[in-house]
C-alpha positions in Angstrom: 29.8 -18.4 -14.5 32.9 -18.7 -12.5 32.8 -16.7 -9.1 35.6 -15.2 -7.4 35.3 -15.0 -3.6 37.0 -12.1 -1.7 37.1 -10.7 1.6 35.2 -7.5 2.5 36.5 -5.5 5.4 33.8 -4.4 7.8 33.7 -1.0 9.4 33.1 -2.7 12.7 36.5 -4.2 12.8 38.2 -1.2 14.3 35.8 -1.0 17.3 36.1 -4.8 17.8 39.9 -4.9 17.8 40.4 -1.8 20.1 38.1 -3.3 22.7 39.7 -5.6 25.4 36.8 -6.8 27.5 37.1 -10.5 28.5 34.0 -11.4 26.7 32.9 -10.0 23.3 29.4 -10.7 21.9 28.4 -9.8 18.4 24.7 -10.0 17.7 23.0 -9.8 14.3 20.7 -11.7 11.9 21.8 -14.8 10.2 23.9 -14.5 7.0 25.2 -10.9 7.9 28.8 -12.1 8.3 29.2 -12.6 12.1 31.1 -15.9 12.0 33.3 -14.7 9.0 34.3 -11.6 11.0 35.1 -13.4 14.1 37.3 -16.0 12.2 39.0 -13.3 10.2 40.0 -11.4 13.4 40.5 -14.3 15.8 43.1 -16.7 14.3 44.3 -17.7 17.7 40.7 -18.6 19.0 39.4 -22.1 18.9 36.1 -22.1 17.0 33.0 -24.0 18.3 29.6 -23.9 16.6 26.6 -24.9 18.6 24.8 -25.6 15.3 26.5 -29.0 15.8 23.9 -31.1 17.6 26.7 -33.2 19.5 28.5 -30.1 20.7 25.2 -28.4 21.6 24.1 -31.3 23.7 27.3 -31.5 25.6 27.2 -27.7 26.2 23.7 -28.1 27.6 24.1 -31.1 29.7 27.7 -30.6 31.0 28.8 -27.1 30.6 32.0 -27.5 32.8 33.1 -30.6 30.8 32.4 -28.6 27.6 34.6 -25.8 28.5 37.1 -28.0 30.1 38.2 -29.0 26.6 39.4 -25.5 26.0 41.3 -24.8 29.3 43.9 -22.0 28.9 42.7 -21.4 25.3 40.8 -18.6 23.7 37.3 -19.8 22.5 35.0 -18.5 20.0 31.4 -20.0 20.3 29.1 -19.5 17.4 25.3 -19.6 18.0 25.8 -19.5 21.7 22.1 -18.9 22.4 21.4 -22.6 21.8 23.0 -23.5 25.1 21.8 -21.1 27.8 23.1 -23.6 30.5 26.7 -22.6 29.3 26.4 -18.9 30.3 26.9 -19.2 34.2 30.0 -21.2 33.5 31.3 -18.6 31.1 30.5 -15.9 33.8 32.8 -17.9 36.2 35.5 -18.3 33.5 35.6 -14.5 33.0 35.6 -13.6 36.8 38.4 -16.1 37.3 40.5 -14.6 34.4 39.9 -11.1 35.8 41.1 -11.9 39.2 44.2 -13.6 37.9 45.0 -10.6 35.5 43.8 -7.5 37.3 46.1 -5.1 35.4 46.3 -6.6 31.9 43.1 -7.4 30.2 42.4 -9.2 26.9 39.5 -10.8 25.2 39.4 -14.6 25.7 35.8 -15.4 24.8 34.0 -14.4 21.8 30.3 -15.2 21.3 28.0 -14.8 18.4 24.2 -15.3 18.1 21.7 -14.6 15.4 18.5 -15.3 17.7 18.6 -12.0 19.6 15.6 -12.7 21.8 17.3 -15.9 23.2 20.7 -14.3 23.2 19.5 -11.2 25.1 17.6 -13.2 27.7 20.6 -15.4 28.6 23.0 -12.5 28.6 21.0 -10.4 30.8 20.7 -13.2 33.3 24.3 -14.3 33.4 26.8 -11.9 31.6 25.6 -8.4 32.6 28.6 -6.2 33.3 31.0 -8.8 32.0 30.8 -8.3 28.3 31.1 -5.9 25.5 28.3 -5.9 22.9 28.6 -5.2 19.2 25.9 -5.1 16.5 26.6 -6.4 13.1 24.2 -6.0 10.2 24.4 -6.4 6.5 27.1 -4.5 4.5 26.6 -0.9 4.1 26.7 1.0 0.7 30.2 2.4 1.6 31.5 -1.1 2.5 30.2 -2.6 -0.9 31.6 0.3 -2.9 34.9 0.2 -1.3 35.4 -3.2 -3.3 32.9 -3.0 -6.2 31.4 -0.3 -8.2 28.0 -2.0 -7.9 25.2 0.2 -9.2 23.1 1.8 -6.3 20.0 0.4 -7.8 21.5 -3.0 -7.6 22.4 -2.6 -4.0 19.0 -1.2 -3.2 17.4 -4.4 -4.6 19.6 -7.1 -3.2 20.6 -5.4 0.0 23.9 -5.9 1.8 24.1 -9.6 2.4 27.9 -10.5 2.2 27.6 -13.7 0.3 25.9 -12.1 -2.7 29.0 -9.8 -3.0 31.8 -12.0 -1.9 30.7 -14.9 -4.0 28.9 -13.1 -7.1 26.9 -15.4 -9.3 27.0 -18.4 -6.8 23.4 -18.0 -5.7 20.5 -16.0 -7.3 19.5 -13.0 -5.3 15.8 -14.1 -5.2 16.7 -17.6 -4.1 18.9 -16.3 -1.2 16.4 -14.0 0.1 13.5 -16.5 -0.2 15.7 -19.0 1.7 16.4 -16.3 4.4 12.8 -15.5 4.7 11.8 -19.2 4.8 14.5 -20.4 7.3 15.2 -17.3 9.5 12.0 -15.2 9.5 9.4 -17.9 9.3 11.0 -20.2 11.6 13.7 -18.7 14.0 11.9 -15.5 14.5 8.5 -17.1 15.0 9.7 -19.8 17.3 11.9 -17.5 19.5 9.1 -15.1 20.1 6.4 -17.9 20.7 4.3 -16.4 17.9 1.4 -18.7 17.4 -0.1 -17.1 14.1 2.8 -17.8 11.7 0.7 -17.1 8.6 -0.7 -13.9 9.9 2.8 -12.8 11.0 4.2 -13.2 7.5 1.4 -11.3 6.1 2.1 -8.6 8.5 5.8 -8.5 7.6 4.9 -8.2 3.8 2.5 -5.3 4.8 5.1 -3.7 6.8 7.7 -3.8 4.0 5.2 -2.1 1.7 5.1 0.8 4.3 8.9 1.7 4.6 9.3 5.3 5.5 5.6 5.7 6.4 4.0 6.5 9.8 3.1 3.3 11.7 -0.7 2.8 11.7 -1.2 -0.1 14.1 -4.9 -0.2 13.5 -4.7 -0.4 9.7 -2.0 -3.0 10.0 -3.9 -5.1 12.4 -7.1 -4.9 10.3 -5.2 -6.1 7.1 -3.1 -8.8 9.0 -6.4 -10.0 10.9 -5.0 -9.4 14.4 -5.4 -6.8 17.1 -3.2 -3.7 17.8 -1.6 -5.3 20.8 -0.4 -8.2 18.7 0.9 -5.8 16.1 2.9 -4.0 18.8 4.3 -7.2 20.0 5.3 -8.2 16.5 7.0 -4.8 15.8 8.9 -5.2 19.2 10.1 -8.7 18.0 11.4 -7.4 14.7 13.1 -4.6 16.4 14.8 -6.9 18.9 15.9 -9.3 16.0 17.5 -6.3 14.2 15.3 -6.6 11.2 13.6 -3.2 11.4 14.0 0.0 13.3 11.3 2.6 14.3 12.4 6.2 13.8 10.8 8.6 16.3 9.8 12.2 15.4 12.0 14.9 17.0 10.4 16.5 19.9 11.2 18.9 22.7 9.4 21.1 25.2 9.0 23.7 22.5 7.7 21.2 19.8 4.2 20.3 20.9 2.9 20.8 17.4 5.1 18.1 16.0 3.8 14.7 14.9 4.4 12.0 17.5 3.9 8.7 15.5 7.1 6.8 14.4 8.2 5.7 11.0 9.3 2.2 10.1 12.4 1.2 8.2 14.1 -2.2 7.4 17.7 -2.5 8.2 18.2 -4.2 4.9 16.5 -3.1 1.7 17.1 -6.4 0.0 14.8 -8.1 2.6 12.2 -5.4 2.2 12.3 -5.5 -1.6 11.8 -9.3 -1.6 8.9 -9.1 0.9 7.3 -6.5 -1.3 7.6 -9.0 -4.2 10.1 -6.9 -6.3 11.6 -9.0 -9.2 14.7 -7.2 -10.1 16.7 -3.9 -10.0 14.9 -2.6 -13.0 11.5 -3.2 -11.5 12.3 -0.6 -8.9 12.7 2.2 -11.5 9.0 2.2 -12.4 7.7 1.2 -9.0 6.0 3.8 -6.7 8.2 2.2 -4.0 11.5 3.6 -5.5 11.5 6.8 -3.6 10.5 5.2 -0.1 12.9 2.3 -0.6 15.8 4.7 -1.4 15.0 6.6 1.7 15.1 3.3 3.5 18.6 2.7 2.0 19.7 6.1 3.2 18.4 5.3 6.8 20.2 2.0 6.8 23.4 3.8 5.8 23.0 6.3 8.7 22.2 3.5 11.1 25.1 1.3 10.2 27.5 4.1 10.2 26.5 5.2 13.8 26.6 1.5 14.9 29.8 0.5 13.1 31.8 3.4 14.4 30.1 3.4 17.9 29.0 7.1 17.2 26.0 7.1 19.3 24.0 9.2 16.9 20.3 9.5 17.4 18.1 9.5 14.2 14.8 11.3 14.0 12.5 12.6 11.3 10.9 16.1 11.3 7.2 16.6 10.6 5.0 19.2 11.9 1.2 19.7 11.8 1.9 23.0 9.9 3.3 20.9 7.1 7.1 21.0 7.6 8.7 17.8 6.5 12.3 16.7 6.5 13.2 13.1 6.2 15.9 12.9 8.9 17.3 14.9 11.7 20.5 13.5 13.2 21.7 14.4 16.7 25.5 13.8 16.8 25.8 15.2 20.5 23.9 17.3 22.9 23.9 20.4 20.8 25.0 19.2 17.4 22.5 18.5 14.8 22.1 18.3 11.1 19.0 17.7 8.7 19.2 15.2 5.7 16.6 15.3 3.0 16.5 12.3 0.6 15.6 12.4 -3.0 16.4 10.0 -5.9 17.7 12.8 -8.1 19.8 15.9 -6.9 17.9 19.1 -6.6 17.7 22.4 -4.9 16.9 22.6 -1.2 14.5 24.8 0.3 15.4 27.5 3.0 14.4 25.6 6.3 15.5 28.8 8.3 12.0 30.1 7.4 10.1 27.1 8.8 8.3 28.4 11.8 8.6 25.2 14.0 12.3 24.8 13.2 12.8 28.5 14.0 11.0 28.1 17.3 12.9 25.0 18.4 16.5 25.9 17.0 16.1 29.6 17.6 19.8 30.1 18.4 21.3 27.8 15.7 19.3 26.2 12.9 21.1 22.9 12.0 22.5 22.7 8.5 20.6 20.6 5.8 22.1 18.3 3.2 20.6 16.4 0.4 21.4 12.7 -0.2 20.7 11.4 -3.7 21.2 8.2 -5.7 24.0 8.9 -8.2 27.0 11.2 -8.7 30.7 11.1 -8.7 31.3 13.7 -6.0 29.8 16.0 -3.4 28.6 19.3 -4.7 27.8 21.7 -1.8 25.0 20.4 0.1 24.2 17.6 -2.4 25.7 14.3 -1.3 25.5 11.1 -3.4 24.9 8.1 -1.2 28.2 6.4 -2.2 30.0 9.4 -0.5 27.6 9.8 2.5 29.8 8.1 5.1 33.0 9.8 3.9 31.2 13.3 4.0 29.6 12.7 7.4 32.8 11.5 9.1 34.5 14.7 8.2 
């Protein structure tokens, strides 16, 4: 099957191009499109990849000589975390440029890194206050549907990995995701975090994928994976820092003492979660008990990516009270601006949340509006919003 490669514009591009900090750093997992995005928007930059053993060795052993090759040039360093010795020299390079150009600032250094633990460690020590940070994850539903009418069920199954859309048919979805798990999750993540129990970690990861949208039960996870609660906490923290999962906290305030306090877990890409669950294709999800939770995960990742890509700073919570009130998401757009979002595979009528006692108590002056996000549909009908139109609807 002949494939046709094409460029998919990323929503992060506007934020990236409007920022003029001397150093820009893009973080995100492997294969999410960091290098492609940088090269697409940095034609006047010299590209250097520290995946190259020779360049990496020079950057590690003689950073000044390494950077001296690019004097008076803009430089893009891919996988910069592999040479922590380089960061003090980058700091000096940035400081010298700022002193020489106090009134006119532009970006002269761009860095990417897929190993967030190593990247964060080096940046905090050397580049604090000298760089702008951007987080790139896999494609959102809106980015995919801008170029291709891919069915939502297919997006749900294969996730948002750019290569699977820009080069359709080149690699099987299952092979791509298996390779990602084997190379990035089983090796990079385990090595970066110093995890000793690799077999147990992978089992834990599969168990976690089967619990998307559920409250995190550390004891249960630990018992099934064969490790203690402290280890489970550390592993969850590692996955968060590597931008593979996110914990969503329940909304709480001084008035909401009766609300549930335990967080829920979601994967930032549903394709990874589906493969870890052992799903074998888009059709397998239709009869799976995981269809509802996984679609809820897809909606969460759409909200998360929308906030990150447009630097909106939204806070995403869920609502669940001991009295039985449950709403999938409560989004705080600003100090006093909220809305609820319920998630269902199919469109349906919403209940009257103004009668919920805990919501009435917490939001007595102004109860937030509630919308329902569902899987299919050609347009927004009142409070019912198809996921393909969620970004457009919310940005209004």
